[in-house]
C-alpha positions in Angstrom: -4.2 -8.7 7.1 -0.8 -8.4 5.5 -2.1 -5.7 3.2 -3.7 -3.5 5.9 -2.8 0.1 5.6 -0.8 -0.4 2.4 -2.5 2.5 0.6 -1.9 5.0 3.4 1.8 3.9 3.5 2.2 4.4 -0.3 0.6 7.8 -0.2 2.8 8.9 2.8 5.9 7.5 1.1 5.2 9.6 -2.0 4.8 12.7 0.2 8.0 12.1 2.1 9.9 11.5 -1.2 8.7 14.9 -2.4 9.1 16.7 0.9 12.8 16.2 1.4 14.0 17.5 -2.0 11.4 20.4 -1.9 12.6 21.7 1.4 16.2 21.2 0.4 15.7 23.4 -2.6 13.6 25.9 -0.7 15.2 26.2 2.7 13.6 28.4 5.3 10.0 28.4 4.1 7.4 28.7 6.8 5.4 25.6 7.8 2.3 27.1 6.2 4.1 27.8 3.0 5.5 24.3 2.7 2.1 22.8 3.6 0.3 24.9 1.0 2.9 24.0 -1.7 2.5 20.3 -1.1 -1.2 20.3 -0.6 -1.1 19.3 3.1 -2.6 20.6 6.3 -0.3 22.1 8.8 -0.9 19.2 11.1 -0.3 16.7 8.4 3.0 18.3 7.5 4.3 18.4 11.1 3.4 14.7 11.4 5.5 13.9 8.2 8.4 16.0 9.5 8.3 14.0 12.8 8.5 10.8 10.8 11.4 12.0 8.7 13.5 12.4 11.9 13.5 8.6 12.0 14.8 8.1 8.5 18.4 7.2 8.0 20.8 4.6 6.7 22.9 1.9 8.4 24.7 1.9 10.8 22.2 4.6 12.1 24.6 6.7 14.0 23.5 10.3 14.7 25.1 11.5 11.5 23.3 8.9 9.4 19.8 10.4 9.9 18.0 13.0 7.8 18.4 16.2 9.8 15.0 18.0 9.4 13.7 20.5 11.9 11.4 23.5 12.4 13.0 26.6 13.8 11.0 29.9 14.3 8.2 28.2 12.3 10.5 27.7 9.4 11.4 24.3 7.9 15.0 23.3 7.3 16.7 20.1 6.2 20.4 19.2 6.1 21.2 16.1 4.0 24.0 13.8 4.6 26.7 14.3 1.9 25.9 10.7 0.7 22.3 11.7 0.0 23.1 15.0 -1.7 23.7 13.5 -5.2 21.8 10.7 -6.9 23.3 7.2 -6.7 24.7 5.5 -9.7 22.7 2.3 -10.2 23.8 -0.9 -11.9 21.5 -2.3 -14.7 20.2 -4.9 -12.3 19.5 -2.3 -9.6 17.7 -0.2 -12.2 15.4 -3.1 -13.3 14.6 -3.9 -9.6 13.8 -0.3 -8.8 11.6 0.1 -11.9 9.7 -3.1 -11.1 9.1 -2.0 -7.5 7.9 1.4 -8.6 5.5 -0.1 -11.1 3.9 -2.1 -8.4 2.8 1.2 -6.7 0.5 1.7 -9.6 1.6 5.2 -10.9 -0.9 7.1 -12.9 -0.1 9.3 -15.9 0.6 12.8 -14.8 1.9 12.1 -11.3 5.5 12.4 -10.2 6.1 8.7 -9.9 4.9 8.0 -13.4 7.3 10.6 -14.8 10.2 9.3 -12.8 9.5 5.7 -13.9 9.4 6.8 -17.5 12.8 8.5 -17.1 14.3 5.5 -15.4 13.1 3.2 -18.2 14.7 5.4 -20.8 18.2 5.4 -19.2 18.2 1.6 -18.7 20.5 -0.2 -21.1 18.7 -1.9 -24.0 18.9 -5.4 -22.6 17.8 -4.3 -19.1 15.0 -2.3 -20.5 13.7 -5.3 -22.4 14.0 -7.4 -19.3 12.0 -4.8 -17.2 9.2 -4.6 -19.9 8.9 -8.3 -20.0 8.7 -8.6 -16.3 6.1 -5.8 -16.0 3.9 -7.5 -18.6 4.2 -11.0 -17.1 4.0 -10.4 -13.4 1.6 -8.1 -11.5 1.3 -8.9 -7.8 -0.5 -5.6 -7.0 -4.2 -5.5 -6.5 -6.0 -3.1 -8.9 -6.4 0.2 -7.2 -10.0 1.4 -7.1 -10.7 4.8 -8.8 -11.8 6.5 -5.5 -8.6 5.5 -3.7 -6.7 8.8 -4.1 -9.6 10.9 -3.0 -10.3 8.8 0.1 -6.7 8.8 1.0 -6.7 12.6 0.9 -9.8 12.6 3.1 -8.1 10.2 5.7 -5.0 12.3 5.9 -6.9 15.7 6.1 -9.6 14.4 8.4 -12.4 15.5 6.1 -15.9 14.2 6.1 -17.0 12.4 2.9 -20.5 12.1 1.4 -20.9 8.9 -0.6 -23.6 7.0 -2.4 -23.2 3.4 -1.1 -24.7 0.2 -2.4 -25.7 -2.2 0.4 -25.7 -5.8 -0.9 -28.1 -7.1 1.8 -30.9 -4.7 0.8 -30.0 -4.0 -2.8 -30.4 -0.3 -2.1 -28.0 2.6 -2.8 -28.2 5.4 -0.3 -26.4 8.5 0.7 -24.0 8.2 3.7 -21.9 10.8 5.4 -18.8 9.3 7.0 -15.6 10.3 8.9 -12.9 8.2 7.2 -10.3 6.7 9.5 -8.4 4.1 7.5 -8.1 2.4 4.1 -6.8 -1.1 3.7 -6.8 -4.1 1.3 -8.0 -7.4 2.6 -7.7 -10.5 0.4 -8.0 -8.5 -2.8 -10.9 -6.2 -1.7 -10.4 -2.6 -0.6 -12.2 -1.3 2.5 -12.7 2.1 4.1 -13.0 2.0 7.9 -15.1 5.0 8.9 -17.5 6.4 11.5 -20.8 6.6 9.7 -22.7 9.7 10.8 -25.8 8.4 9.1 -25.9 5.2 11.1 -24.1 6.5 14.2 -21.4 3.8 14.5 -18.1 2.5 13.0 -18.6 0.7 9.7 -16.6 -0.9 6.9 -17.4 0.2 3.3 -16.2 -1.7 0.3 -14.8 0.6 -2.2 -16.2 -1.3 -5.2 -19.7 -0.6 -3.8 -19.2 3.2 -3.7 -21.1 4.7 -6.7 -20.2 8.3 -6.0 -18.3 10.3 -3.4 -17.7 13.9 -2.5 -15.1 15.4 -0.1 -16.7 18.0 2.1 -15.0 20.9 3.9 -16.2 19.6 7.3 -13.2 18.5 9.4 -13.3 16.1 12.4 -10.9 15.1 15.1 -8.8 12.0 14.4 -9.7 8.9 16.5 -7.4 7.9 19.3 -4.5 5.7 18.2 -5.0 2.1 18.8 -8.8 2.3 18.4 -10.2 -0.9 17.0 -11.9 -1.2 13.6 -14.5 -3.6 12.3 -13.2 -6.9 10.8 -14.0 -7.7 7.2 -16.4 -10.7 6.9 -14.9 -14.0 6.0 -16.1 -15.6 2.7 -18.8 -18.3 3.1 -17.5 -20.0 0.0 -15.1 -23.0 0.1 -11.6 -21.8 0.3 -8.2 -23.3 -0.4 -5.7 -25.5 1.6 -2.2 -23.9 1.5 1.0 -25.6 2.7 4.0 -23.6 3.9 7.5 -24.8 4.0 9.3 -25.4 7.4 11.1 -22.1 6.8 7.9 -20.2 7.3 6.5 -22.5 10.0 7.1 -20.0 12.9 5.5 -17.1 11.1 2.5 -19.1 9.9 1.8 -20.4 13.4 2.0 -16.9 14.8 -0.1 -15.5 12.1 -2.9 -18.1 12.0 -2.7 -19.5 15.6 -4.7 -22.7 16.2 -5.9 -22.7 12.5 -2.3 -23.8 11.5 -1.7 -27.6 11.3 1.9 -28.7 11.8 2.8 -31.6 9.6 5.6 -34.2 10.0 8.8 -32.7 8.8 7.9 -29.1 9.9 5.6 -27.9 7.1 2.4 -26.2 8.1 -1.0 -26.1 6.4 -3.8 -23.6 6.8 -7.3 -23.3 5.4 -7.8 -20.0 3.6 -11.6 -19.4 3.3 -11.9 -17.0 0.5 -13.4 -17.4 -3.0 -11.2 -14.6 -4.6 -8.9 -16.7 -6.8 -7.0 -13.7 -8.1 -6.1 -12.6 -4.6 -5.1 -16.1 -3.6 -2.8 -16.4 -6.6 -1.1 -13.2 -5.9 -0.8 -14.1 -2.2 0.7 -17.5 -2.7 3.2 -16.3 -5.3 4.4 -13.6 -3.0 6.0 -16.3 -0.8 8.5 -17.1 -3.6 8.0 -20.9 -3.7 7.7 -21.3 0.1 3.9 -21.8 -0.2 1.9 -24.1 -2.4 -1.9 -24.8 -2.8 -2.8 -28.3 -1.9 -6.5 -28.0 -3.0 -8.7 -27.3 -4.9 -7.3 -28.2 -8.2 -8.7 -25.1 -9.9 -6.6 -22.8 -7.6 -3.5 -25.0 -8.2 -3.9 -24.6 -11.9 -4.4 -20.8 -11.7 -1.2 -20.4 -9.7 0.8 -22.7 -12.0 -0.3 -20.7 -15.0 0.6 -17.4 -13.3 4.0 -18.7 -12.2 4.7 -20.0 -15.7 3.9 -16.7 -17.2 6.1 -14.9 -14.7 9.2 -16.9 -15.8 8.3 -16.9 -19.5 7.0 -20.4 -20.0 3.7 -19.0 -21.3 2.8 -16.0 -23.3 
């Protein structure tokens, strides 16, 4: 599950990018004041502050880390001099940064969307056109479900959620109350791992089957770290045969174990049993030419079309 936890990581990254400059501009605020300003719980803020103590830049000597600390219940941050002013980017660096930011799926009105718009405006004309063409032709990010932001908030704040959920096996939509633990994307489908209070056990919920949800004010204790979660069911449909170059042989064998077949010359093949062609296309292209689909022909054609569009061979 290469995409597992991606949503939580994105949300936390956004908070951390906001937290450092906010505290730098408002030094000495209390923990509760900072938490309220950023829409966090006290516990969530302290967890983010702990993570920030691990942020730095090479060669990672003591002076290369962000110095953030709480003293007498007040939050302080001392930035390295190299981090106190914005860096000057080359045109190529600006295009790369803009393309990476676009993959996070910024929505109109949020901070990332505004920053991306400003970055696009300051790019030189040629670089701006290059970025726009790239953004139109290549999108490796899975579409984010509309409930993703609300559920991410519930996971971070340990809030129970009431949701109307459609069960494919019965064809019935029913009310569930859950304690959300984790959000993750698996082969193009978003899942919520949660303890279902209605059923009394740990369940996986597909986000595309949630008709309606409501965050309650009821809090719960976070599960112990390392606790297992249910595994998404494998597709029963015929999948695809993917061949990886010798360069990725070790990783593929570690990732897929006995399911990986080593070929003469060092290449490795695996059977991916999933009927989500859009996900398969994004996944194979993410290896940058080090992976190809051997069969079926329909998947090969879809990937060839997407790759051609990415380099401008097709409109």
